mmCIF file as Biopython writes it, N, C-alpha, C and O atoms, coordinates in Angstrom:
data_model
#
loop_
_atom_site.group_PDB
_atom_site.id
_atom_site.type_symbol
_atom_site.label_atom_id
_atom_site.label_alt_id
_atom_site.label_comp_id
_atom_site.label_asym_id
_atom_site.label_entity_id
_atom_site.label_seq_id
_atom_site.pdbx_PDB_ins_code
_atom_site.Cartn_x
_atom_site.Cartn_y
_atom_site.Cartn_z
_atom_site.occupancy
_atom_site.B_iso_or_equiv
_atom_site.auth_seq_id
_atom_site.auth_asym_id
_atom_site.pdbx_PDB_model_num
ATOM 1   N N  . MET A ? 1  ? 134.170 74.584 172.551 1.0 0.0 1  A 1 
ATOM 2   C CA . MET A ? 1  ? 135.077 74.668 173.665 1.0 0.0 1  A 1 
ATOM 3   C C  . MET A ? 1  ? 134.569 75.700 174.668 1.0 0.0 1  A 1 
ATOM 4   O O  . MET A ? 1  ? 134.729 75.536 175.877 1.0 0.0 1  A 1 
ATOM 5   N N  . GLU A ? 2  ? 133.955 76.764 174.153 1.0 0.0 2  A 1 
ATOM 6   C CA . GLU A ? 2  ? 133.441 77.811 175.032 1.0 0.0 2  A 1 
ATOM 7   C C  . GLU A ? 2  ? 132.340 77.282 175.935 1.0 0.0 2  A 1 
ATOM 8   O O  . GLU A ? 2  ? 132.246 77.672 177.099 1.0 0.0 2  A 1 
ATOM 9   N N  . VAL A ? 3  ? 131.506 76.394 175.405 1.0 0.0 3  A 1 
ATOM 10  C CA . VAL A ? 3  ? 130.393 75.839 176.168 1.0 0.0 3  A 1 
ATOM 11  C C  . VAL A ? 3  ? 130.933 75.040 177.355 1.0 0.0 3  A 1 
ATOM 12  O O  . VAL A ? 3  ? 130.398 75.130 178.460 1.0 0.0 3  A 1 
ATOM 13  N N  . ILE A ? 4  ? 131.978 74.269 177.129 1.0 0.0 4  A 1 
ATOM 14  C CA . ILE A ? 4  ? 132.568 73.466 178.199 1.0 0.0 4  A 1 
ATOM 15  C C  . ILE A ? 4  ? 133.118 74.375 179.291 1.0 0.0 4  A 1 
ATOM 16  O O  . ILE A ? 4  ? 132.905 74.125 180.477 1.0 0.0 4  A 1 
ATOM 17  N N  . GLU A ? 5  ? 133.815 75.415 178.899 1.0 0.0 5  A 1 
ATOM 18  C CA . GLU A ? 5  ? 134.386 76.344 179.871 1.0 0.0 5  A 1 
ATOM 19  C C  . GLU A ? 5  ? 133.285 77.043 180.674 1.0 0.0 5  A 1 
ATOM 20  O O  . GLU A ? 5  ? 133.424 77.240 181.882 1.0 0.0 5  A 1 
ATOM 21  N N  . GLU A ? 6  ? 132.197 77.414 180.003 1.0 0.0 6  A 1 
ATOM 22  C CA . GLU A ? 6  ? 131.084 78.055 180.708 1.0 0.0 6  A 1 
ATOM 23  C C  . GLU A ? 6  ? 130.452 77.094 181.709 1.0 0.0 6  A 1 
ATOM 24  O O  . GLU A ? 6  ? 130.091 77.494 182.816 1.0 0.0 6  A 1 
ATOM 25  N N  . LYS A ? 7  ? 130.320 75.830 181.322 1.0 0.0 7  A 1 
ATOM 26  C CA . LYS A ? 7  ? 129.711 74.836 182.201 1.0 0.0 7  A 1 
ATOM 27  C C  . LYS A ? 7  ? 130.596 74.590 183.420 1.0 0.0 7  A 1 
ATOM 28  O O  . LYS A ? 7  ? 130.090 74.413 184.528 1.0 0.0 7  A 1 
ATOM 29  N N  . VAL A ? 8  ? 131.921 74.578 183.221 1.0 0.0 8  A 1 
ATOM 30  C CA . VAL A ? 8  ? 132.852 74.397 184.336 1.0 0.0 8  A 1 
ATOM 31  C C  . VAL A ? 8  ? 132.729 75.589 185.286 1.0 0.0 8  A 1 
ATOM 32  O O  . VAL A ? 8  ? 132.712 75.407 186.503 1.0 0.0 8  A 1 
ATOM 33  N N  . GLU A ? 9  ? 132.643 76.790 184.751 1.0 0.0 9  A 1 
ATOM 34  C CA . GLU A ? 9  ? 132.510 77.979 185.577 1.0 0.0 9  A 1 
ATOM 35  C C  . GLU A ? 9  ? 131.182 77.997 186.331 1.0 0.0 9  A 1 
ATOM 36  O O  . GLU A ? 9  ? 131.110 78.526 187.440 1.0 0.0 9  A 1 
ATOM 37  N N  . ALA A ? 10 ? 130.120 77.418 185.735 1.0 0.0 10 A 1 
ATOM 38  C CA . ALA A ? 10 ? 128.812 77.381 186.382 1.0 0.0 10 A 1 
ATOM 39  C C  . ALA A ? 10 ? 128.749 76.270 187.425 1.0 0.0 10 A 1 
ATOM 40  O O  . ALA A ? 10 ? 127.728 76.128 188.099 1.0 0.0 10 A 1 
ATOM 41  N N  . GLY A ? 11 ? 129.780 75.501 187.574 1.0 0.0 11 A 1 
ATOM 42  C CA . GLY A ? 11 ? 129.810 74.444 188.575 1.0 0.0 11 A 1 
ATOM 43  C C  . GLY A ? 11 ? 129.085 73.187 188.124 1.0 0.0 11 A 1 
ATOM 44  O O  . GLY A ? 11 ? 128.589 72.426 188.955 1.0 0.0 11 A 1 
ATOM 45  N N  . GLY A ? 12 ? 129.016 72.962 186.834 1.0 0.0 12 A 1 
ATOM 46  C CA . GLY A ? 12 ? 128.384 71.749 186.300 1.0 0.0 12 A 1 
ATOM 47  C C  . GLY A ? 12 ? 126.879 71.859 186.184 1.0 0.0 12 A 1 
ATOM 48  O O  . GLY A ? 12 ? 126.223 70.906 185.764 1.0 0.0 12 A 1 
ATOM 49  N N  . LYS A ? 13 ? 126.310 73.017 186.553 1.0 0.0 13 A 1 
ATOM 50  C CA . LYS A ? 13 ? 124.863 73.200 186.452 1.0 0.0 13 A 1 
ATOM 51  C C  . LYS A ? 13 ? 124.484 73.445 184.998 1.0 0.0 13 A 1 
ATOM 52  O O  . LYS A ? 13 ? 125.326 73.792 184.169 1.0 0.0 13 A 1 
ATOM 53  N N  . GLU A ? 14 ? 123.218 73.261 184.710 1.0 0.0 14 A 1 
ATOM 54  C CA . GLU A ? 14 ? 122.681 73.497 183.366 1.0 0.0 14 A 1 
ATOM 55  C C  . GLU A ? 14 ? 122.807 74.978 183.040 1.0 0.0 14 A 1 
ATOM 56  O O  . GLU A ? 14 ? 122.485 75.826 183.872 1.0 0.0 14 A 1 
ATOM 57  N N  . ILE A ? 15 ? 123.263 75.288 181.862 1.0 0.0 15 A 1 
ATOM 58  C CA . ILE A ? 15 ? 123.377 76.677 181.441 1.0 0.0 15 A 1 
ATOM 59  C C  . ILE A ? 15 ? 122.426 76.933 180.280 1.0 0.0 15 A 1 
ATOM 60  O O  . ILE A ? 15 ? 122.114 76.029 179.504 1.0 0.0 15 A 1 
ATOM 61  N N  . ALA A ? 16 ? 121.974 78.165 180.175 1.0 0.0 16 A 1 
ATOM 62  C CA . ALA A ? 16 ? 121.046 78.523 179.099 1.0 0.0 16 A 1 
ATOM 63  C C  . ALA A ? 16 ? 121.791 78.510 177.772 1.0 0.0 16 A 1 
ATOM 64  O O  . ALA A ? 16 ? 122.920 78.987 177.661 1.0 0.0 16 A 1 
ATOM 65  N N  . GLU A ? 17 ? 121.133 77.957 176.786 1.0 0.0 17 A 1 
ATOM 66  C CA . GLU A ? 17 ? 121.744 77.878 175.458 1.0 0.0 17 A 1 
ATOM 67  C C  . GLU A ? 17 ? 121.629 79.222 174.761 1.0 0.0 17 A 1 
ATOM 68  O O  . GLU A ? 17 ? 120.558 79.829 174.730 1.0 0.0 17 A 1 
ATOM 69  N N  . LYS A ? 18 ? 122.718 79.672 174.214 1.0 0.0 18 A 1 
ATOM 70  C CA . LYS A ? 18 ? 122.738 80.944 173.512 1.0 0.0 18 A 1 
ATOM 71  C C  . LYS A ? 18 ? 122.197 80.745 172.097 1.0 0.0 18 A 1 
ATOM 72  O O  . LYS A ? 18 ? 122.449 79.715 171.472 1.0 0.0 18 A 1 
ATOM 73  N N  . PRO A ? 19 ? 121.457 81.727 171.596 1.0 0.0 19 A 1 
ATOM 74  C CA . PRO A ? 19 ? 120.983 81.589 170.210 1.0 0.0 19 A 1 
ATOM 75  C C  . PRO A ? 19 ? 122.172 81.610 169.247 1.0 0.0 19 A 1 
ATOM 76  O O  . PRO A ? 19 ? 123.105 82.401 169.389 1.0 0.0 19 A 1 
ATOM 77  N N  . LYS A ? 20 ? 122.102 80.729 168.283 1.0 0.0 20 A 1 
ATOM 78  C CA . LYS A ? 20 ? 123.188 80.628 167.303 1.0 0.0 20 A 1 
ATOM 79  C C  . LYS A ? 20 ? 122.972 81.645 166.194 1.0 0.0 20 A 1 
ATOM 80  O O  . LYS A ? 20 ? 121.842 81.957 165.818 1.0 0.0 20 A 1 
ATOM 81  N N  . LYS A ? 21 ? 124.068 82.144 165.691 1.0 0.0 21 A 1 
ATOM 82  C CA . LYS A ? 21 ? 124.000 83.074 164.577 1.0 0.0 21 A 1 
ATOM 83  C C  . LYS A ? 21 ? 123.638 82.314 163.306 1.0 0.0 21 A 1 
ATOM 84  O O  . LYS A ? 21 ? 124.096 81.194 163.082 1.0 0.0 21 A 1 
ATOM 85  N N  . ALA A ? 22 ? 122.820 82.937 162.493 1.0 0.0 22 A 1 
ATOM 86  C CA . ALA A ? 22 ? 122.457 82.324 161.214 1.0 0.0 22 A 1 
ATOM 87  C C  . ALA A ? 22 ? 123.671 82.384 160.294 1.0 0.0 22 A 1 
ATOM 88  O O  . ALA A ? 22 ? 124.350 83.409 160.229 1.0 0.0 22 A 1 
ATOM 89  N N  . PRO A ? 23 ? 123.946 81.297 159.584 1.0 0.0 23 A 1 
ATOM 90  C CA . PRO A ? 23 ? 125.088 81.327 158.665 1.0 0.0 23 A 1 
ATOM 91  C C  . PRO A ? 23 ? 124.849 82.319 157.536 1.0 0.0 23 A 1 
ATOM 92  O O  . PRO A ? 23 ? 123.714 82.553 157.120 1.0 0.0 23 A 1 
ATOM 93  N N  . LYS A ? 24 ? 125.923 82.885 157.057 1.0 0.0 24 A 1 
ATOM 94  C CA . LYS A ? 24 ? 125.825 83.836 155.957 1.0 0.0 24 A 1 
ATOM 95  C C  . LYS A ? 24 ? 125.364 83.103 154.701 1.0 0.0 24 A 1 
ATOM 96  O O  . LYS A ? 24 ? 125.836 82.002 154.417 1.0 0.0 24 A 1 
ATOM 97  N N  . PRO A ? 25 ? 124.451 83.702 153.952 1.0 0.0 25 A 1 
ATOM 98  C CA . PRO A ? 25 ? 124.011 83.044 152.718 1.0 0.0 25 A 1 
ATOM 99  C C  . PRO A ? 25 ? 125.157 82.967 151.710 1.0 0.0 25 A 1 
ATOM 100 O O  . PRO A ? 25 ? 125.972 83.883 151.598 1.0 0.0 25 A 1 
ATOM 101 N N  . THR A ? 26 ? 125.196 81.872 150.995 1.0 0.0 26 A 1 
ATOM 102 C CA . THR A ? 26 ? 126.242 81.674 149.999 1.0 0.0 26 A 1 
ATOM 103 C C  . THR A ? 26 ? 125.605 81.575 148.618 1.0 0.0 26 A 1 
ATOM 104 O O  . THR A ? 26 ? 124.399 81.373 148.479 1.0 0.0 26 A 1 
ATOM 105 N N  . LYS A ? 27 ? 126.433 81.719 147.626 1.0 0.0 27 A 1 
ATOM 106 C CA . LYS A ? 27 ? 125.955 81.620 146.246 1.0 0.0 27 A 1 
ATOM 107 C C  . LYS A ? 27 ? 126.202 80.200 145.748 1.0 0.0 27 A 1 
ATOM 108 O O  . LYS A ? 27 ? 127.098 79.959 144.938 1.0 0.0 27 A 1 
ATOM 109 N N  . VAL A ? 28 ? 125.396 79.270 146.243 1.0 0.0 28 A 1 
ATOM 110 C CA . VAL A ? 28 ? 125.526 77.873 145.859 1.0 0.0 28 A 1 
ATOM 111 C C  . VAL A ? 28 ? 124.548 77.596 144.726 1.0 0.0 28 A 1 
ATOM 112 O O  . VAL A ? 28 ? 123.373 77.954 144.805 1.0 0.0 28 A 1 
ATOM 113 N N  . ILE A ? 29 ? 125.034 76.968 143.693 1.0 0.0 29 A 1 
ATOM 114 C CA . ILE A ? 29 ? 124.211 76.639 142.538 1.0 0.0 29 A 1 
ATOM 115 C C  . ILE A ? 29 ? 123.818 75.171 142.635 1.0 0.0 29 A 1 
ATOM 116 O O  . ILE A ? 29 ? 124.658 74.311 142.903 1.0 0.0 29 A 1 
ATOM 117 N N  . ASP A ? 30 ? 122.539 74.890 142.416 1.0 0.0 30 A 1 
ATOM 118 C CA . ASP A ? 30 ? 122.065 73.512 142.416 1.0 0.0 30 A 1 
ATOM 119 C C  . ASP A ? 30 ? 122.431 72.909 141.060 1.0 0.0 30 A 1 
ATOM 120 O O  . ASP A ? 30 ? 121.725 73.100 140.070 1.0 0.0 30 A 1 
ATOM 121 N N  . LEU A ? 31 ? 123.537 72.187 141.033 1.0 0.0 31 A 1 
ATOM 122 C CA . LEU A ? 31 ? 124.060 71.653 139.774 1.0 0.0 31 A 1 
ATOM 123 C C  . LEU A ? 31 ? 123.132 70.625 139.141 1.0 0.0 31 A 1 
ATOM 124 O O  . LEU A ? 31 ? 123.079 70.514 137.917 1.0 0.0 31 A 1 
ATOM 125 N N  . VAL A ? 32 ? 122.407 69.877 139.953 1.0 0.0 32 A 1 
ATOM 126 C CA . VAL A ? 32 ? 121.513 68.853 139.408 1.0 0.0 32 A 1 
ATOM 127 C C  . VAL A ? 32 ? 120.404 69.510 138.590 1.0 0.0 32 A 1 
ATOM 128 O O  . VAL A ? 32 ? 120.107 69.069 137.480 1.0 0.0 32 A 1 
ATOM 129 N N  . SER A ? 33 ? 119.796 70.552 139.130 1.0 0.0 33 A 1 
ATOM 130 C CA . SER A ? 33 ? 118.707 71.200 138.391 1.0 0.0 33 A 1 
ATOM 131 C C  . SER A ? 33 ? 119.232 71.878 137.121 1.0 0.0 33 A 1 
ATOM 132 O O  . SER A ? 33 ? 118.552 71.876 136.095 1.0 0.0 33 A 1 
ATOM 133 N N  . VAL A ? 34 ? 120.420 72.449 137.183 1.0 0.0 34 A 1 
ATOM 134 C CA . VAL A ? 34 ? 121.017 73.076 136.008 1.0 0.0 34 A 1 
ATOM 135 C C  . VAL A ? 34 ? 121.287 72.023 134.935 1.0 0.0 34 A 1 
ATOM 136 O O  . VAL A ? 34 ? 121.023 72.255 133.756 1.0 0.0 34 A 1 
ATOM 137 N N  . LEU A ? 35 ? 121.807 70.879 135.338 1.0 0.0 35 A 1 
ATOM 138 C CA . LEU A ? 35 ? 122.084 69.803 134.389 1.0 0.0 35 A 1 
ATOM 139 C C  . LEU A ? 35 ? 120.799 69.266 133.770 1.0 0.0 35 A 1 
ATOM 140 O O  . LEU A ? 35 ? 120.752 69.003 132.568 1.0 0.0 35 A 1 
ATOM 141 N N  . GLU A ? 36 ? 119.761 69.101 134.578 1.0 0.0 36 A 1 
ATOM 142 C CA . GLU A ? 36 ? 118.484 68.604 134.051 1.0 0.0 36 A 1 
ATOM 143 C C  . GLU A ? 36 ? 117.920 69.555 133.002 1.0 0.0 36 A 1 
ATOM 144 O O  . GLU A ? 36 ? 117.455 69.120 131.949 1.0 0.0 36 A 1 
ATOM 145 N N  . ARG A ? 37 ? 117.961 70.857 133.292 1.0 0.0 37 A 1 
ATOM 146 C CA . ARG A ? 37 ? 117.465 71.836 132.314 1.0 0.0 37 A 1 
ATOM 147 C C  . ARG A ? 37 ? 118.284 71.790 131.034 1.0 0.0 37 A 1 
ATOM 148 O O  . ARG A ? 37 ? 117.737 71.893 129.936 1.0 0.0 37 A 1 
ATOM 149 N N  . SER A ? 38 ? 119.585 71.638 131.174 1.0 0.0 38 A 1 
ATOM 150 C CA . SER A ? 38 ? 120.460 71.576 130.012 1.0 0.0 38 A 1 
ATOM 151 C C  . SER A ? 38 ? 120.139 70.354 129.159 1.0 0.0 38 A 1 
ATOM 152 O O  . SER A ? 38 ? 120.081 70.442 127.932 1.0 0.0 38 A 1 
ATOM 153 N N  . LEU A ? 39 ? 119.932 69.220 129.812 1.0 0.0 39 A 1 
ATOM 154 C CA . LEU A ? 39 ? 119.606 67.994 129.076 1.0 0.0 39 A 1 
ATOM 155 C C  . LEU A ? 39 ? 118.254 68.101 128.384 1.0 0.0 39 A 1 
ATOM 156 O O  . LEU A ? 39 ? 118.086 67.612 127.267 1.0 0.0 39 A 1 
ATOM 157 N N  . GLU A ? 40 ? 117.282 68.743 129.048 1.0 0.0 40 A 1 
ATOM 158 C CA . GLU A ? 40 ? 115.971 68.927 128.424 1.0 0.0 40 A 1 
ATOM 159 C C  . GLU A ? 40 ? 116.086 69.793 127.176 1.0 0.0 40 A 1 
ATOM 160 O O  . GLU A ? 40 ? 115.477 69.496 126.148 1.0 0.0 40 A 1 
ATOM 161 N N  . GLN A ? 41 ? 116.868 70.863 127.270 1.0 0.0 41 A 1 
ATOM 162 C CA . GLN A ? 41 ? 117.046 71.747 126.121 1.0 0.0 41 A 1 
ATOM 163 C C  . GLN A ? 41 ? 117.778 71.029 124.991 1.0 0.0 41 A 1 
ATOM 164 O O  . GLN A ? 41 ? 117.415 71.177 123.824 1.0 0.0 41 A 1 
ATOM 165 N N  . ALA A ? 42 ? 118.796 70.259 125.328 1.0 0.0 42 A 1 
ATOM 166 C CA . ALA A ? 42 ? 119.549 69.534 124.312 1.0 0.0 42 A 1 
ATOM 167 C C  . ALA A ? 42 ? 118.672 68.467 123.666 1.0 0.0 42 A 1 
ATOM 168 O O  . ALA A ? 42 ? 118.754 68.244 122.458 1.0 0.0 42 A 1 
ATOM 169 N N  . GLY A ? 43 ? 117.843 67.813 124.456 1.0 0.0 43 A 1 
ATOM 170 C CA . GLY A ? 43 ? 116.944 66.790 123.925 1.0 0.0 43 A 1 
ATOM 171 C C  . GLY A ? 43 ? 115.926 67.389 122.983 1.0 0.0 43 A 1 
ATOM 172 O O  . GLY A ? 43 ? 115.628 66.805 121.941 1.0 0.0 43 A 1 
ATOM 173 N N  . ALA A ? 44 ? 115.384 68.547 123.331 1.0 0.0 44 A 1 
ATOM 174 C CA . ALA A ? 44 ? 114.392 69.211 122.482 1.0 0.0 44 A 1 
ATOM 175 C C  . ALA A ? 44 ? 115.041 69.648 121.177 1.0 0.0 44 A 1 
ATOM 176 O O  . ALA A ? 44 ? 114.438 69.510 120.113 1.0 0.0 44 A 1 
ATOM 177 N N  . ALA A ? 45 ? 116.247 70.168 121.241 1.0 0.0 45 A 1 
ATOM 178 C CA . ALA A ? 45 ? 116.944 70.609 120.033 1.0 0.0 45 A 1 
ATOM 179 C C  . ALA A ? 45 ? 117.300 69.414 119.156 1.0 0.0 45 A 1 
ATOM 180 O O  . ALA A ? 45 ? 117.234 69.504 117.930 1.0 0.0 45 A 1 
ATOM 181 N N  . LYS A ? 46 ? 117.671 68.315 119.763 1.0 0.0 46 A 1 
ATOM 182 C CA . LYS A ? 46 ? 118.046 67.113 119.020 1.0 0.0 46 A 1 
ATOM 183 C C  . LYS A ? 46 ? 116.843 66.546 118.272 1.0 0.0 46 A 1 
ATOM 184 O O  . LYS A ? 46 ? 116.973 66.111 117.128 1.0 0.0 46 A 1 
ATOM 185 N N  . LYS A ? 47 ? 115.664 66.548 118.915 1.0 0.0 47 A 1 
ATOM 186 C CA . LYS A ? 47 ? 114.454 66.024 118.279 1.0 0.0 47 A 1 
ATOM 187 C C  . LYS A ? 47 ? 114.100 66.862 117.054 1.0 0.0 47 A 1 
ATOM 188 O O  . LYS A ? 47 ? 113.726 66.318 116.014 1.0 0.0 47 A 1 
ATOM 189 N N  . LYS A ? 48 ? 114.217 68.187 117.173 1.0 0.0 48 A 1 
ATOM 190 C CA . LYS A ? 48 ? 113.890 69.065 116.055 1.0 0.0 48 A 1 
ATOM 191 C C  . LYS A ? 48 ? 114.853 68.843 114.891 1.0 0.0 48 A 1 
ATOM 192 O O  . LYS A ? 48 ? 114.425 68.773 113.739 1.0 0.0 48 A 1 
ATOM 193 N N  . SER A ? 49 ? 116.135 68.734 115.179 1.0 0.0 49 A 1 
ATOM 194 C CA . SER A ? 49 ? 117.113 68.575 114.113 1.0 0.0 49 A 1 
ATOM 195 C C  . SER A ? 49 ? 117.020 67.177 113.492 1.0 0.0 49 A 1 
ATOM 196 O O  . SER A ? 49 ? 117.291 67.018 112.302 1.0 0.0 49 A 1 
ATOM 197 N N  . ALA A ? 50 ? 116.646 66.174 114.271 1.0 0.0 50 A 1 
ATOM 198 C CA . ALA A ? 50 ? 116.522 64.820 113.741 1.0 0.0 50 A 1 
ATOM 199 C C  . ALA A ? 50 ? 115.375 64.749 112.731 1.0 0.0 50 A 1 
ATOM 200 O O  . ALA A ? 50 ? 115.499 64.086 111.701 1.0 0.0 50 A 1 
ATOM 201 N N  . LYS A ? 51 ? 114.274 65.419 113.014 1.0 0.0 51 A 1 
ATOM 202 C CA . LYS A ? 51 ? 113.142 65.405 112.094 1.0 0.0 51 A 1 
ATOM 203 C C  . LYS A ? 51 ? 113.517 66.078 110.773 1.0 0.0 51 A 1 
ATOM 204 O O  . LYS A ? 51 ? 113.173 65.579 109.701 1.0 0.0 51 A 1 
ATOM 205 N N  . LYS A ? 52 ? 114.211 67.195 110.848 1.0 0.0 52 A 1 
ATOM 206 C CA . LYS A ? 52 ? 114.614 67.916 109.648 1.0 0.0 52 A 1 
ATOM 207 C C  . LYS A ? 52 ? 115.621 67.107 108.841 1.0 0.0 52 A 1 
ATOM 208 O O  . LYS A ? 52 ? 115.505 67.038 107.618 1.0 0.0 52 A 1 
ATOM 209 N N  . SER A ? 53 ? 116.587 66.504 109.481 1.0 0.0 53 A 1 
ATOM 210 C CA . SER A ? 53 ? 117.640 65.804 108.761 1.0 0.0 53 A 1 
ATOM 211 C C  . SER A ? 53 ? 117.110 64.534 108.103 1.0 0.0 53 A 1 
ATOM 212 O O  . SER A ? 53 ? 117.592 64.156 107.035 1.0 0.0 53 A 1 
ATOM 213 N N  . ARG A ? 54 ? 116.141 63.874 108.706 1.0 0.0 54 A 1 
ATOM 214 C CA . ARG A ? 54 ? 115.577 62.664 108.093 1.0 0.0 54 A 1 
ATOM 215 C C  . ARG A ? 54 ? 114.861 63.002 106.786 1.0 0.0 54 A 1 
ATOM 216 O O  . ARG A ? 54 ? 115.017 62.302 105.786 1.0 0.0 54 A 1 
ATOM 217 N N  . ALA A ? 55 ? 114.093 64.059 106.803 1.0 0.0 55 A 1 
ATOM 218 C CA . ALA A ? 55 ? 113.337 64.436 105.615 1.0 0.0 55 A 1 
ATOM 219 C C  . ALA A ? 55 ? 114.275 64.897 104.501 1.0 0.0 55 A 1 
ATOM 220 O O  . ALA A ? 55 ? 114.002 64.639 103.328 1.0 0.0 55 A 1 
ATOM 221 N N  . ARG A ? 56 ? 115.331 65.547 104.827 1.0 0.0 56 A 1 
ATOM 222 C CA . ARG A ? 56 ? 116.243 66.075 103.837 1.0 0.0 56 A 1 
ATOM 223 C C  . ARG A ? 56 ? 117.126 64.976 103.257 1.0 0.0 56 A 1 
ATOM 224 O O  . ARG A ? 56 ? 117.437 65.013 102.067 1.0 0.0 56 A 1 
ATOM 225 N N  . HIS A ? 57 ? 117.534 64.010 104.054 1.0 0.0 57 A 1 
ATOM 226 C CA . HIS A ? 57 ? 118.468 62.978 103.625 1.0 0.0 57 A 1 
ATOM 227 C C  . HIS A ? 57 ? 117.785 61.650 103.304 1.0 0.0 57 A 1 
ATOM 228 O O  . HIS A ? 57 ? 118.436 60.605 103.308 1.0 0.0 57 A 1 
ATOM 229 N N  . ALA A ? 58 ? 116.502 61.679 103.030 1.0 0.0 58 A 1 
ATOM 230 C CA . ALA A ? 58 ? 115.795 60.438 102.753 1.0 0.0 58 A 1 
ATOM 231 C C  . ALA A ? 58 ? 116.287 59.834 101.438 1.0 0.0 58 A 1 
ATOM 232 O O  . ALA A ? 58 ? 116.353 60.525 100.422 1.0 0.0 58 A 1 
ATOM 233 N N  . HIS A ? 59 ? 116.624 58.574 101.459 1.0 0.0 59 A 1 
ATOM 234 C CA . HIS A ? 59 ? 117.091 57.867 100.266 1.0 0.0 59 A 1 
ATOM 235 C C  . HIS A ? 59 ? 116.012 56.889 99.826  1.0 0.0 59 A 1 
ATOM 236 O O  . HIS A ? 59 ? 115.395 56.227 100.661 1.0 0.0 59 A 1 
ATOM 237 N N  . PRO A ? 60 ? 115.778 56.793 98.510  1.0 0.0 60 A 1 
ATOM 238 C CA . PRO A ? 60 ? 114.779 55.810 98.044  1.0 0.0 60 A 1 
ATOM 239 C C  . PRO A ? 60 ? 115.296 54.403 98.296  1.0 0.0 60 A 1 
ATOM 240 O O  . PRO A ? 60 ? 116.502 54.155 98.274  1.0 0.0 60 A 1 
ATOM 241 N N  . ALA A ? 61 ? 114.376 53.499 98.533  1.0 0.0 61 A 1 
ATOM 242 C CA . ALA A ? 61 ? 114.761 52.106 98.800  1.0 0.0 61 A 1 
ATOM 243 C C  . ALA A ? 61 ? 115.355 51.488 97.532  1.0 0.0 61 A 1 
ATOM 244 O O  . ALA A ? 61 ? 114.827 51.689 96.438  1.0 0.0 61 A 1 
ATOM 245 N N  . LYS A ? 62 ? 116.434 50.749 97.674  1.0 0.0 62 A 1 
ATOM 246 C CA . LYS A ? 62 ? 117.064 50.087 96.528  1.0 0.0 62 A 1 
ATOM 247 C C  . LYS A ? 62 ? 116.384 48.750 96.259  1.0 0.0 62 A 1 
ATOM 248 O O  . LYS A ? 62 ? 115.992 48.032 97.179  1.0 0.0 62 A 1 
ATOM 249 N N  . LYS A ? 63 ? 116.258 48.439 94.980  1.0 0.0 63 A 1 
ATOM 250 C CA . LYS A ? 63 ? 115.623 47.173 94.622  1.0 0.0 63 A 1 
ATOM 251 C C  . LYS A ? 63 ? 116.700 46.102 94.466  1.0 0.0 63 A 1 
ATOM 252 O O  . LYS A ? 63 ? 117.816 46.394 94.036  1.0 0.0 63 A 1 
ATOM 253 N N  . ALA A ? 64 ? 116.367 44.881 94.813  1.0 0.0 64 A 1 
ATOM 254 C CA . ALA A ? 64 ? 117.310 43.792 94.670  1.0 0.0 64 A 1 
ATOM 255 C C  . ALA A ? 64 ? 117.475 43.450 93.190  1.0 0.0 64 A 1 
ATOM 256 O O  . ALA A ? 64 ? 116.510 43.515 92.428  1.0 0.0 64 A 1 
ATOM 257 N N  . ALA A ? 65 ? 118.686 43.089 92.781  1.0 0.0 65 A 1 
ATOM 258 C CA . ALA A ? 65 ? 118.950 42.803 91.375  1.0 0.0 65 A 1 
ATOM 259 C C  . ALA A ? 65 ? 118.597 41.419 90.999  1.0 0.0 65 A 1 
ATOM 260 O O  . ALA A ? 65 ? 118.765 41.032 89.842  1.0 0.0 65 A 1 
#
C-alpha cells in the first residue's frame, strides 16, 4: 500500500525501489530429511535383529509321515 501512495505522490512517475529487509531466520526443521534418516536407522536395526532372530529360532525341517 505504501508503494501505491508513494507513486501517487510522485505523480505517476517511476520511483526507485527500496531495498527489502531480509526476513528473520527461523528454526525450521526439514522433516523429510529427518524422516529419511530415521527410516535408514530403523532399517539398519531391523536387518541386524532379523539375522540374529533367524539363527536363534531356526527349527529343523519336519519329515512327512
